[in-house]
C-alpha positions as CSV (number, residue, x, y, z in Angstrom):
1,M,201.9,-144.0,123.2
2,P,199.0,-145.6,124.9
3,N,196.3,-143.0,126.0
4,T,196.9,-143.8,129.8
5,L,200.5,-142.9,129.7
6,R,200.0,-140.1,127.7
7,S,197.6,-138.6,130.0
8,S,199.9,-139.2,132.7
9,V,202.8,-137.2,131.2
10,L,200.7,-134.1,130.1
11,G,199.6,-134.4,133.8
12,G,202.9,-134.3,135.1
13,M,203.9,-131.4,132.7
14,V,201.2,-129.2,134.0
15,L,202.0,-129.8,137.5
16,L,205.5,-129.1,136.9
17,L,204.4,-125.6,135.3
18,V,202.2,-124.8,138.3
19,A,204.9,-125.4,140.5
20,A,207.3,-123.2,138.9
21,A,204.6,-120.3,138.9
22,A,204.0,-120.8,142.3
23,P,206.9,-119.4,144.2
24,A,206.8,-116.3,142.3
25,A,203.3,-115.9,143.2
26,S,203.7,-116.8,146.9
27,A,206.8,-114.7,147.2
28,Q,204.6,-111.5,147.0
29,P,203.9,-110.6,150.5
30,K,200.2,-110.3,151.4
31,E,199.7,-106.8,152.9
32,L,196.1,-106.5,153.2
33,P,194.3,-106.5,155.4
34,A,195.9,-103.7,157.7
35,Q,195.3,-103.4,161.3
36,V,194.5,-100.5,163.4
37,V,197.6,-100.2,165.9
38,T,196.9,-96.6,167.4
39,L,193.9,-95.0,168.1
40,G,192.9,-91.5,169.7
41,G,190.1,-89.0,169.6
42,A,187.1,-89.9,167.3
43,A,187.6,-92.3,164.3
44,E,185.3,-94.4,162.4
45,L,185.5,-97.2,159.9
46,H,183.5,-97.9,157.1
47,R,183.3,-101.6,155.8
48,K,182.7,-102.1,152.0
49,D,179.7,-104.2,152.4
50,T,178.1,-102.0,155.3
51,P,175.8,-98.9,154.9
52,A,177.2,-97.0,157.7
53,W,180.1,-95.8,159.4
54,A,181.0,-97.2,162.8
55,P,183.5,-96.4,165.6
56,A,186.9,-97.6,164.9
57,A,188.4,-99.9,167.4
58,L,191.9,-101.1,168.4
59,R,193.2,-104.1,166.3
60,A,190.3,-103.9,163.4
61,D,191.4,-105.1,160.3
62,V,191.0,-102.6,157.3
63,G,190.9,-104.2,153.8
64,E,190.4,-103.4,150.3
65,G,187.3,-101.0,150.1
66,D,187.3,-99.9,153.5
67,S,187.6,-96.5,154.6
68,L,188.8,-94.5,157.7
69,R,188.0,-91.0,158.8
70,T,188.8,-88.9,161.9
71,Q,186.9,-85.9,163.7
72,L,188.1,-83.0,165.1
73,G,191.3,-83.9,167.3
74,G,191.3,-87.4,166.1
75,R,194.2,-89.8,165.2
76,V,194.5,-93.5,164.2
77,T,197.4,-95.4,162.5
78,I,197.2,-98.8,160.4
79,R,199.8,-101.0,159.8
80,T,200.3,-103.5,156.8
81,A,201.4,-106.7,157.2
82,S,205.0,-106.3,156.4
83,G,205.0,-103.2,158.8
84,Q,204.5,-100.3,157.0
85,A,202.5,-97.4,158.8
86,L,199.6,-95.1,157.6
87,R,198.8,-92.3,160.2
88,L,196.1,-90.2,159.7
89,G,195.5,-86.9,161.5
90,S,192.6,-84.9,162.6
91,R,189.6,-84.5,160.3
92,S,190.9,-86.5,157.8
93,Q,189.6,-89.4,155.4
94,L,191.2,-92.3,153.3
95,A,190.0,-95.3,151.6
96,V,191.9,-98.4,150.8
97,L,191.9,-99.3,147.0
98,P,192.1,-102.6,145.2
99,G,195.2,-103.6,144.1
100,E,196.5,-103.2,140.7
101,R,196.6,-106.7,138.6
102,G,199.7,-107.6,136.7
103,P,202.9,-109.7,136.3
104,E,204.9,-107.3,138.5
105,P,204.6,-106.8,142.2
106,R,202.8,-103.4,142.7
107,P,202.5,-101.1,145.9
108,T,199.6,-101.2,148.6
109,R,197.1,-98.3,147.0
110,V,195.3,-95.9,149.5
111,R,193.3,-92.9,148.4
112,L,193.6,-89.6,150.5
113,D,190.1,-88.1,150.2
114,S,190.9,-85.2,152.6
115,G,193.4,-83.9,155.5
116,W,196.4,-85.2,156.6
117,L,198.4,-88.4,156.0
118,W,201.9,-89.8,157.1
119,V,202.9,-92.5,155.3
120,A,206.3,-94.4,157.0
121,V,207.8,-97.2,155.0
122,L,210.6,-99.2,156.1
123,P,214.3,-98.4,154.5
124,G,214.9,-101.6,151.7
125,S,211.2,-102.5,151.5
126,P,210.6,-104.3,148.2
127,V,208.0,-102.8,145.7
128,A,205.0,-104.9,146.8
129,S,205.7,-103.4,150.4
130,Q,205.9,-99.8,149.3
131,I,202.5,-97.4,149.8
132,E,201.2,-95.8,146.7
133,V,198.8,-92.7,147.7
134,V,196.2,-91.3,145.3
135,A,195.4,-87.6,146.2
136,G,193.5,-85.7,144.0
137,P,195.9,-84.3,141.4
138,A,198.8,-86.4,142.1
139,T,199.9,-90.2,143.1
140,V,202.5,-90.4,145.4
141,T,204.6,-93.7,145.8
142,V,206.5,-93.8,149.2
143,R,209.6,-95.9,149.7
144,G,211.9,-96.3,152.4
145,A,211.0,-92.9,154.1
146,G,208.7,-90.7,156.2
147,V,206.4,-88.6,153.9
148,A,203.7,-86.3,155.1
149,I,200.9,-85.6,152.6
150,R,198.3,-82.7,153.0
151,R,195.1,-82.6,150.8
152,A,193.6,-79.3,151.1
153,A,189.8,-78.1,150.6
154,D,190.7,-76.5,147.4
155,G,192.5,-79.3,145.7
156,T,195.8,-78.2,146.6
157,L,198.4,-80.8,147.8
158,L,201.1,-80.5,149.8
159,V,203.9,-83.6,149.9
160,Q,206.9,-83.4,152.4
161,A,209.6,-85.9,152.3
162,H,210.9,-85.6,155.9
163,H,213.4,-88.5,155.2
164,G,214.1,-91.0,152.5
165,S,212.4,-90.6,149.3
166,A,209.0,-90.4,147.3
167,V,208.0,-90.2,143.6
168,C,205.0,-88.1,142.6
169,T,203.3,-88.2,139.3
170,G,200.6,-86.4,137.6
171,P,197.5,-87.8,135.7
172,N,198.6,-90.1,133.2
173,R,201.9,-89.5,134.2
174,Q,202.0,-86.6,132.3
175,W,204.9,-85.1,134.8
176,E,207.0,-86.7,137.6
177,R,208.6,-85.2,140.7
178,T,211.2,-86.9,142.7
179,L,211.6,-85.9,146.4
180,S,214.5,-86.7,148.7
181,G,214.2,-85.6,152.3
182,P,214.1,-82.9,153.5
183,Q,211.9,-81.7,150.7
184,Q,208.6,-80.7,149.5
185,L,206.3,-80.1,146.6
186,V,203.4,-78.0,146.3
187,V,201.0,-79.6,143.5
188,P,198.1,-77.2,142.0
189,A,194.8,-78.7,141.8
190,S,195.4,-78.6,138.0
191,G,198.7,-78.5,136.3
192,A,202.1,-79.3,136.7
193,P,203.8,-78.6,139.8
194,G,207.4,-76.5,140.1
195,Q,210.4,-78.3,141.4
196,P,210.7,-79.6,145.0
197,V,212.1,-77.3,147.4
198,A,213.6,-77.1,150.9
199,L,210.9,-78.5,153.5
200,V,209.4,-75.8,156.1
201,V,207.1,-76.8,158.7
202,D,204.1,-75.1,159.5
203,P,204.0,-74.2,163.1
204,L,200.7,-75.1,163.3
205,E,201.5,-78.9,162.4
206,T,204.4,-79.0,164.7
207,T,202.9,-81.1,167.0
208,W,201.8,-83.6,164.5
209,V,205.2,-83.4,162.7
210,R,207.1,-84.1,166.1
211,W,204.9,-87.2,166.9
212,N,205.1,-88.6,163.5
213,L,209.0,-88.3,163.5
214,D,209.3,-89.6,167.1
215,Q,207.3,-92.6,165.9
216,D,209.5,-93.1,162.9
217,V,212.6,-93.3,164.5
218,A,211.3,-95.7,167.1
219,G,209.4,-97.9,164.5
220,G,212.8,-98.2,162.4
221,Y,211.2,-96.3,159.6
222,G,214.6,-93.8,159.5
223,G,215.0,-90.3,160.3
224,A,216.4,-88.4,163.2
225,P,214.7,-87.4,166.5
226,P,212.9,-83.9,166.2
227,K,215.0,-81.2,167.9
228,P,213.9,-79.6,171.1
């Protein structure tokens, strides 16, 4: 076979292989950057390539390596490209983590450093659109659900599945617990937790919970309107 013809055939085969692989890659939605869609009170944004915090603004992009924090009374919501919502409560902080590499799609990953976070994921969302929260002693994967996560100063973690389901895993997957709303799980700073139990709302968090449940119903995330 002449060299020119051989080169053409090999080049065509390479193009076919690239074309065959492209749909799998393009089928995975690009979730980040997320965008600030609600903002109340004092909230700040830290870009990975800047030295200082700056006031957060509506419609600001929040990408890998960026962090958000709120002051007393602050509240902020970011939404991913596919419509999943992360709502940060008063005096709380989160960071957006780099995605994990691999052949299989992975959830969007964030880290809750302190305070309150409510994650709302649309029912039926594929894995690549789900949210994974790294929070001290556990990692919480939120599927089609409304899940509240509170990280206390002593390292204890409270996970509440108000509707839908979530999976909590320990370091190196030493333990795993599945929550189906309405259930909650208390994770100690070290060691394995017990089993999920019936969800109980702290009276001091009633306003926060009611607001999030209303947002979930209005946004199509599921659940039911809070009782009067």
